[in-house]
TORTOR-659217 format. One line per 4 residues: number of its first residue (from 1); for each residue x, y, z of N, C-alpha, C. Coordinates in nm, 3 decimals. Example, Ala and Ser with C-alpha at 12.3 -4.5 7.8 and 13.67 -1.06 7.14 Angstrom:
# residues 2
1> 1.319/-0.569/0.780/1.230/-0.450/0.780/1.320/-0.330/0.780; 1.285/-0.225/0.708/1.367/-0.106/0.714/1.290/0.003/0.787
# end
This chain:
# residues 102
1> 2.460/0.191/3.809/2.513/0.132/3.688/2.527/0.242/3.583; 2.644/0.253/3.526/2.669/0.352/3.421/2.611/0.304/3.288; 2.581/0.400/3.202/2.534/0.364/3.068/2.641/0.280/2.999; 2.603/0.171/2.941/2.697/0.083/2.872/2.728/-0.041/2.953
5> 2.716/-0.033/3.085/2.744/-0.151/3.166/2.644/-0.262/3.137; 2.518/-0.223/3.112/2.417/-0.325/3.083/2.451/-0.400/2.954; 2.521/-0.336/2.862/2.560/-0.402/2.739/2.667/-0.508/2.765; 2.747/-0.488/2.867/2.848/-0.587/2.902/2.783/-0.708/2.969
9> 2.676/-0.687/3.042/2.608/-0.796/3.112/2.522/-0.876/3.015; 2.462/-0.810/2.917/2.366/-0.873/2.828/2.420/-0.996/2.754; 2.540/-0.996/2.695/2.586/-1.116/2.624/2.591/-1.239/2.714; 2.630/-1.224/2.838/2.634/-1.337/2.930/2.493/-1.388/2.956
13> 2.398/-1.296/2.968/2.260/-1.332/2.992/2.202/-1.407/2.873; 2.231/-1.357/2.753/2.177/-1.419/2.632/2.233/-1.559/2.609; 2.358/-1.582/2.644/2.416/-1.714/2.622/2.358/-1.817/2.718; 2.300/-1.772/2.828/2.244/-1.867/2.923/2.099/-1.903/2.890
17> 2.039/-1.837/2.796/1.901/-1.865/2.756/1.894/-1.879/2.604; 1.788/-1.940/2.559/1.769/-1.949/2.414/1.722/-1.815/2.362; 1.782/-1.772/2.252/1.754/-1.640/2.197/1.607/-1.623/2.161; 1.542/-1.729/2.112/1.402/-1.715/2.068/1.309/-1.677/2.182
21> 1.350/-1.698/2.305/1.266/-1.660/2.418/1.253/-1.508/2.429; 1.341/-1.434/2.364/1.341/-1.289/2.373/1.278/-1.222/2.253; 1.238/-1.299/2.153/1.177/-1.244/2.034/1.029/-1.218/2.063; 0.979/-1.106/2.019/0.838/-1.073/2.039/0.754/-1.167/1.953
25> 0.654/-1.225/2.016/0.562/-1.315/1.945/0.427/-1.244/1.932; 0.370/-1.249/1.811/0.249/-1.172/1.782/0.147/-1.261/1.711; 0.021/-1.247/1.750/-0.090/-1.308/1.677/-0.162/-1.193/1.608; -0.171/-1.201/1.476/-0.238/-1.096/1.400/-0.378/-1.141/1.362
29> -0.471/-1.052/1.373/-0.607/-1.080/1.328/-0.608/-1.090/1.176; -0.700/-1.170/1.124/-0.708/-1.187/0.978/-0.731/-1.053/0.907; -0.796/-0.960/0.974/-0.824/-0.830/0.911/-0.695/-0.754/0.877; -0.589/-0.779/0.952/-0.461/-0.713/0.924/-0.406/-0.762/0.790
33> -0.411/-0.893/0.769/-0.363/-0.950/0.642/-0.448/-0.900/0.525; -0.580/-0.899/0.544/-0.671/-0.855/0.439/-0.643/-0.708/0.404; -0.634/-0.626/0.506/-0.608/-0.483/0.483/-0.475/-0.461/0.412; -0.374/-0.540/0.449/-0.243/-0.525/0.385/-0.249/-0.565/0.238
37> -0.316/-0.676/0.210/-0.322/-0.723/0.071/-0.412/-0.636/-0.017; -0.509/-0.570/0.043/-0.598/-0.483/-0.034/-0.549/-0.338/-0.041; -0.452/-0.305/0.041/-0.406/-0.167/0.049/-0.337/-0.121/-0.079; -0.369/0.000/-0.118/-0.303/0.060/-0.234/-0.183/0.143/-0.189
41> -0.171/0.165/-0.059/-0.061/0.245/-0.003/0.044/0.152/0.058; 0.167/0.162/0.013/0.275/0.078/0.065/0.318/0.120/0.206; 0.270/0.236/0.251/0.307/0.283/0.384/0.190/0.275/0.483; 0.086/0.198/0.449/-0.025/0.181/0.542/0.022/0.095/0.659
45> -0.043/0.109/0.772/-0.003/0.036/0.892/-0.005/-0.116/0.870; -0.111/-0.174/0.812/-0.109/-0.320/0.791/0.006/-0.366/0.700; 0.035/-0.290/0.596/0.146/-0.326/0.507/0.279/-0.318/0.583; 0.297/-0.211/0.658/0.421/-0.196/0.735/0.435/-0.306/0.840
49> 0.323/-0.347/0.899/0.326/-0.454/0.998/0.371/-0.586/0.935; 0.316/-0.618/0.819/0.359/-0.741/0.750/0.503/-0.731/0.703; 0.545/-0.613/0.663/0.686/-0.594/0.625/0.778/-0.621/0.743; 0.740/-0.573/0.861/0.821/-0.597/0.982/0.827/-0.747/1.014
53> 0.715/-0.816/0.995/0.714/-0.961/1.016/0.807/-1.030/0.916; 0.796/-0.993/0.788/0.883/-1.054/0.686/1.031/-1.027/0.716; 1.059/-0.911/0.774/1.197/-0.876/0.811/1.238/-0.941/0.943; 1.145/-1.020/1.000/1.168/-1.095/1.124/1.192/-1.005/1.246
57> 1.124/-0.890/1.246/1.131/-0.803/1.364/1.047/-0.861/1.478; 0.955/-0.948/1.445/0.878/-1.022/1.544/0.840/-1.157/1.484; 0.797/-1.248/1.569/0.756/-1.380/1.524/0.605/-1.386/1.518; 0.553/-1.424/1.403/0.410/-1.443/1.388/0.374/-1.579/1.446
61> 0.274/-1.583/1.531/0.225/-1.708/1.588/0.099/-1.746/1.512; 0.094/-1.870/1.464/-0.018/-1.912/1.380/-0.070/-2.048/1.428; -0.201/-2.056/1.447/-0.269/-2.181/1.480/-0.342/-2.230/1.355; -0.366/-2.361/1.344/-0.435/-2.412/1.224/-0.570/-2.346/1.199
65> -0.646/-2.322/1.306/-0.778/-2.259/1.289/-0.765/-2.118/1.232; -0.667/-2.044/1.278/-0.647/-1.907/1.231/-0.603/-1.907/1.084; -0.519/-2.002/1.047/-0.475/-2.010/0.908/-0.593/-2.044/0.816; -0.678/-2.137/0.860/-0.798/-2.171/0.780/-0.889/-2.049/0.765
69> -0.912/-1.980/0.876/-0.995/-1.860/0.872/-0.935/-1.756/0.779; -0.805/-1.739/0.784/-0.737/-1.642/0.699/-0.759/-1.673/0.551; -0.738/-1.798/0.514/-0.755/-1.837/0.373/-0.899/-1.816/0.328; -0.995/-1.856/0.410/-1.137/-1.838/0.376/-1.169/-1.690/0.357
73> -1.124/-1.606/0.449/-1.151/-1.462/0.440/-1.084/-1.399/0.318; -0.962/-1.442/0.288/-0.892/-1.389/0.170/-0.966/-1.427/0.042; -1.016/-1.550/0.037/-1.093/-1.594/-0.081/-1.223/-1.514/-0.092; -1.288/-1.490/0.021/-1.413/-1.411/0.019/-1.389/-1.270/-0.031
77> -1.275/-1.214/0.001/-1.240/-1.078/-0.043/-1.183/-1.077/-0.185; -1.182/-1.194/-0.247/-1.136/-1.211/-0.385/-0.991/-1.169/-0.405; -0.909/-1.200/-0.305/-0.764/-1.182/-0.318/-0.716/-1.284/-0.421; -0.630/-1.246/-0.514/-0.582/-1.342/-0.616/-0.521/-1.467/-0.552
81> -0.553/-1.581/-0.612/-0.507/-1.711/-0.561/-0.355/-1.714/-0.543; -0.283/-1.656/-0.636/-0.136/-1.655/-0.627/-0.088/-1.580/-0.502; -0.156/-1.470/-0.468/-0.120/-1.394/-0.348/-0.149/-1.474/-0.222; -0.261/-1.545/-0.222/-0.295/-1.630/-0.108/-0.191/-1.740/-0.091
85> -0.154/-1.805/-0.201/-0.055/-1.912/-0.195/0.081/-1.860/-0.148; 0.120/-1.743/-0.195/0.248/-1.683/-0.151/0.246/-1.656/-0.001; 0.135/-1.601/0.049/0.124/-1.571/0.191/0.126/-1.699/0.274; 0.051/-1.799/0.233/0.047/-1.926/0.307/0.185/-1.991/0.306
89> 0.255/-1.984/0.196/0.390/-2.039/0.187/0.485/-1.965/0.284; 0.474/-1.834/0.287/0.557/-1.755/0.378/0.524/-1.785/0.524; 0.397/-1.799/0.555/0.356/-1.835/0.691/0.413/-1.971/0.727; 0.407/-2.065/0.633/0.461/-2.200/0.660/0.610/-2.195/0.687
93> 0.680/-2.105/0.619/0.826/-2.098/0.632/0.873/-2.026/0.758; 0.810/-1.914/0.794/0.871/-1.833/0.900/0.783/-1.806/1.022; 0.660/-1.856/1.023/0.576/-1.834/1.141/0.602/-1.943/1.244; 0.568/-1.914/1.368/0.573/-2.012/1.475/0.437/-2.080/1.477
97> 0.435/-2.210/1.450/0.308/-2.283/1.441/0.280/-2.351/1.575; 0.160/-2.328/1.624/0.120/-2.392/1.748/0.014/-2.496/1.718; -0.007/-2.586/1.811/-0.103/-2.694/1.793/-0.245/-2.640/1.789; -0.333/-2.729/1.749/-0.475/-2.698/1.744/-0.521/-2.639/1.877
101> -0.595/-2.529/1.870/-0.651/-2.470/1.991/-0.775/-2.547/2.032; -0.800/-2.556/2.159/-0.915/-2.631/2.210/-1.037/-2.543/2.214
# end
């Protein structure tokens, strides 16, 4: 197969499947969110990771238990309430929510 031929095959492949099946799905530990919100450097790895999520380079997977843990940990670290609410709102809007874990 010559370079470029795979690009001709790909559109046919994508139309036969749902596009979301090809998006990377990621579960982030609460420490990543905490580190990003506490970071003073805009180029730190946690900040860049959340930026990539906001830019929809990957899909964040969120379970109710993880969201509760995240909010509790953010409050313990004394993250401003407005920042917590903004993050929770963004998670509600663009994360993939899964059912309660057993």
